[in-house]
C-alpha positions in Angstrom: 91.5 119.3 83.3 93.1 119.2 87.6 93.8 115.4 87.4 93.9 113.1 90.5 96.1 109.8 91.8 93.4 107.2 92.2 93.2 103.7 92.5 90.1 104.3 90.5 89.6 100.0 89.6 91.3 98.8 93.5 93.6 96.4 91.0 96.5 98.2 93.2 97.8 100.2 90.7 97.3 104.5 91.0 95.1 105.7 87.9 95.1 109.3 86.8 90.7 110.6 86.9 90.0 114.3 85.3 87.3 116.2 84.2 88.2 117.6 80.6 86.7 120.7 79.0 84.6 118.0 76.3 82.2 118.5 79.4 82.7 114.1 80.4 85.1 112.7 83.4 88.1 110.7 81.9 90.3 107.8 83.0 93.7 106.8 82.0 93.8 103.2 83.8 97.3 102.4 85.3 99.1 99.1 83.8 102.8 97.4 84.8 104.4 99.3 81.6 102.0 102.7 81.9 99.2 104.5 81.9 96.8 103.8 79.2 94.5 105.9 76.7 91.8 107.9 78.3 88.3 106.9 78.0 85.3 108.5 79.3 83.4 107.6 82.3 80.2 105.7 81.7 77.2 105.2 83.8 75.0 102.0 84.3 74.2 102.4 79.9 77.0 102.9 78.4 76.4 106.6 78.0 78.5 109.6 79.0 78.4 111.1 82.4 77.9 114.9 81.8 76.0 118.1 83.1 73.9 119.5 80.9 76.5 121.2 77.8 79.3 118.9 77.0 80.8 118.0 72.8 79.7 116.0 70.9 81.9 114.1 68.8 79.7 112.6 66.8 79.0 115.9 65.4 81.5 117.8 66.6 79.4 121.1 67.8 78.0 121.5 71.6 75.4 119.9 72.4 73.1 119.8 75.5 70.7 117.5 77.5 68.5 117.0 80.5 68.9 113.4 80.7 71.2 113.2 84.0 69.1 116.4 85.4 67.4 115.1 89.4 64.0 116.3 89.1 64.3 119.9 90.1 67.7 120.1 89.8 67.1 121.4 86.1 70.3 123.5 84.7 73.2 124.7 82.5 75.9 122.8 83.6 79.3 122.5 82.5 81.5 119.5 84.0 85.0 120.3 83.8 86.2 118.9 86.4 86.3 115.8 88.7 86.9 114.0 91.7 86.9 110.3 92.9 85.8 110.0 96.1 84.3 107.0 98.8 80.6 108.8 99.0 78.5 106.3 101.1 82.5 104.5 103.2 81.6 101.5 100.9 84.9 101.3 100.1 84.1 101.8 96.0 85.0 105.6 94.1 81.9 107.2 93.3 82.2 111.1 91.8 82.4 114.9 92.2 81.8 116.8 89.3 82.0 120.1 88.7 80.5 123.2 87.1 82.5 125.5 84.7 78.8 127.3 84.6 78.6 127.9 88.5 79.4 127.3 91.8 77.9 124.0 92.4 78.7 120.1 92.7 77.2 117.3 91.9 77.9 113.6 93.2 77.7 110.4 90.8 76.9 107.7 92.8 79.0 104.2 91.9 76.1 101.4 92.0 78.9 98.6 90.6 81.6 96.8 93.2 85.4 98.9 93.8 86.9 96.9 91.1 83.7 96.7 88.9 82.5 100.9 88.9 78.9 100.8 87.3 77.5 104.8 87.7 74.1 105.4 88.3 72.7 107.3 85.2 71.4 110.8 87.2 73.8 113.2 88.8 72.6 114.6 92.9 73.7 118.2 94.4 76.1 118.4 97.0 74.9 120.1 100.1 76.9 122.4 102.5 75.3 123.4 105.8 71.9 122.4 104.1 72.4 124.4 100.7 73.8 123.7 97.1 77.3 123.6 97.1 77.9 127.5 95.3 81.6 128.1 94.7 82.2 131.9 94.1 83.9 131.7 90.9 81.6 128.7 89.3 84.6 125.6 90.5 88.0 125.1 88.9 89.4 122.4 90.8 88.2 120.2 94.0 90.7 118.6 96.1 89.9 116.4 98.8 92.0 117.2 102.4 92.6 117.0 106.0 92.1 120.5 106.7 91.8 120.9 109.8 92.9 117.7 111.5 89.8 115.9 112.4 90.9 112.7 110.6 87.6 113.6 108.2 88.3 114.3 104.6 87.3 118.0 103.6 86.4 119.0 100.1 88.6 121.5 99.0 87.1 123.9 96.6 89.2 126.5 93.4 87.1 129.1 91.6 87.7 130.6 87.8 86.5 133.4 88.1 86.9 135.6 85.0 89.1 134.6 82.9 90.0 137.2 79.9 88.5 140.8 81.0 89.0 142.7 84.4 85.4 141.2 86.3 86.3 139.9 89.0 88.6 136.6 90.0 88.5 133.6 91.5 89.6 132.1 94.9 89.9 129.2 96.7 87.5 127.6 99.7 86.9 124.6 101.9 84.7 123.5 103.0 85.3 121.3 106.5 83.1 117.5 106.5 81.1 117.5 109.8 79.6 114.2 109.2 79.6 113.1 112.9 78.7 109.8 113.0 76.8 109.2 109.5 78.7 107.4 106.8 78.3 110.2 104.4 80.0 112.9 103.9 77.9 116.4 105.7 79.7 119.6 104.6 79.7 122.7 106.8 79.6 126.3 105.5 82.9 127.7 103.1 85.9 129.1 104.5 87.9 131.2 102.5 91.2 129.9 102.1 92.1 133.0 99.1 89.8 135.7 98.4 88.5 136.2 95.2 90.3 138.5 92.9 89.5 142.6 92.4 92.1 143.0 89.7 94.0 145.8 89.1 97.1 146.0 89.7 100.6 147.5 88.0 102.6 144.5 88.6 101.9 140.6 89.0 101.1 139.6 92.3 98.2 136.4 93.1 96.6 133.7 90.9 94.1 136.0 89.5 91.5 133.7 87.3 91.3 129.6 86.6 92.9 128.7 90.5 93.7 125.4 90.9 95.3 124.9 94.2 96.5 121.2 96.2 97.6 120.8 99.3 101.2 120.0 101.4 103.5 120.4 104.2 106.1 122.7 101.9 107.9 124.4 104.6 107.7 120.7 107.3 106.5 122.4 110.0 103.9 120.1 110.9 100.7 122.4 109.1 99.3 122.2 105.0 100.5 125.2 103.1 98.3 125.7 99.8 100.2 126.0 96.4 98.2 127.4 93.6 98.2 127.6 89.7 96.3 130.0 88.0 96.2 133.1 85.7 97.8 136.3 86.7 96.1 139.9 85.7 97.8 143.1 85.0 98.2 145.7 83.4 101.6 147.8 83.5 102.1 151.7 83.4 103.7 152.4 80.3 106.8 154.5 79.3 107.0 158.0 78.1 107.9 156.7 74.2 110.6 159.1 72.1 110.0 160.5 68.9 112.2 157.5 67.3 110.4 154.7 69.3 106.8 155.7 68.6 107.8 155.5 65.5 109.3 152.3 65.8 105.6 151.2 67.7 103.4 151.7 64.1 105.8 150.0 62.3 105.8 147.5 64.0 101.8 147.3 64.8 101.9 147.6 60.7 103.9 144.5 60.1 101.7 142.9 62.7 98.9 143.3 60.5 100.5 142.3 57.6 101.4 139.3 58.7 97.9 138.7 60.6 96.9 139.1 56.9 99.0 136.3 55.6 97.6 133.8 58.7 94.3 134.3 57.9 94.9 133.9 53.5 96.6 130.7 55.0 93.6 129.7 56.9 91.1 131.1 53.4 92.8 129.1 51.4 92.4 125.6 53.6 88.5 126.4 54.0 88.0 126.8 50.2 90.1 123.7 49.2 87.4 121.2 51.8 84.6 123.2 51.3 81.6 120.8 49.8 83.6 117.8 50.0 82.9 114.6 52.3 84.1 114.6 55.8 87.2 112.0 55.0 88.3 113.7 52.3 88.1 116.9 53.0 89.8 115.6 56.9 92.2 114.1 53.6 92.5 117.0 52.1 93.2 119.6 55.1 96.0 117.6 56.7 97.9 117.4 53.0 97.2 120.8 52.9 98.9 121.8 55.8 101.9 120.1 55.5 102.3 122.6 52.7 101.3 124.6 54.7 103.5 124.1 57.0 107.1 126.3 56.7 104.9 129.4 56.1 102.7 129.3 59.0 106.1 128.2 61.2 108.0 131.3 59.7 105.0 133.8 60.3 104.3 132.8 63.1 108.7 133.4 64.9 108.4 136.5 62.9 105.0 137.6 65.3 107.3 136.1 67.6 109.9 138.1 67.4 108.1 141.9 66.7 105.6 141.2 69.2 108.6 140.2 72.0 109.7 144.1 70.8 106.6 146.1 70.8 105.8 144.5 74.2 107.6 146.3 76.4 107.1 149.6 75.0 103.4 149.4 74.6 102.8 146.6 77.3 98.8 146.6 77.7 97.0 144.6 79.6 99.0 140.7 81.1 97.6 137.7 82.1 100.3 134.8 82.6 99.7 131.9 84.6 101.8 131.8 87.6 102.3 128.9 90.5 102.3 130.0 93.7 103.1 129.6 97.8 100.4 130.5 100.5 102.3 129.4 103.5 100.5 128.6 106.5 101.1 130.9 109.9 97.6 129.6 111.6 97.7 129.8 115.2 98.8 126.2 115.6 101.2 125.7 113.1 103.1 128.7 115.8 102.7 126.3 118.9 106.3 125.4 119.8 107.4 122.2 119.0 107.1 119.0 121.1 110.1 116.3 121.8 109.9 114.4 118.8 107.8 116.4 116.8 109.3 117.1 113.3 108.9 121.6 113.0 
């Protein structure tokens, strides 16, 4: 989630670092021919870097652990975002870890070298203004950016917010680096770049949940603009239906319910065929049966999409669609007249 291009092992090639929903940071190392398959980033003991909750690939279920907690910092965190950062200014890549269940950010220090990262076994809370960072709406993504153009990299965080219902959505915040002469990062209080969404609109007007942002000079005027990807939530006004349209709505809803029962029957057949089988045998049986069911599933999906597309304008309901939004920087500094030689 929210991948970052960075030379993670100092070999001169760009790698890809990202958090994933399984609860661990991953890296895909770059080669002359592209990137290798992503792999979990491990600590010095060879164990997965996690907060608390993670997907256990051995038992195939969600699991929890306290082994990565610092004393007094126990929690129920779920790591979904990761950011490589030279926290100590010693030339190697450390990690920042964002919590999907809270607004907390943790650091995991590299105890090895730039070319051979070796990570600590515990997570340490990152502070801002002397208090643990608490991103309103939980952490969705993190980026390093020199927002105030003072030569120091600041920490920007986009938040998740409520992703499905009408509760408050996410926003975008930046924590300015105030480290002065110290070698480590020291952050001040958050500056709000995009307020948390209150939702409730009649049309898509902004990113409401799952805000993933990045920065760039989009209009080449010398300042940083903001790009934000996220879900927009809105509730269109329903049209007044004619009697014929009302009858058609009822027919479409009946047909969609029948198609839903078909899918349920296919799933039940799949579960019954693999019940009480050993794992390897069950997987083989599942693969074969899915192949057999594939034409029916494809046709069912085609029919459901067609009916839903016809139904939506008649009974619009609540909408949740992802877009990318541009926020142009209109700060006072950006409005200063250009001097000779400036590219505006």
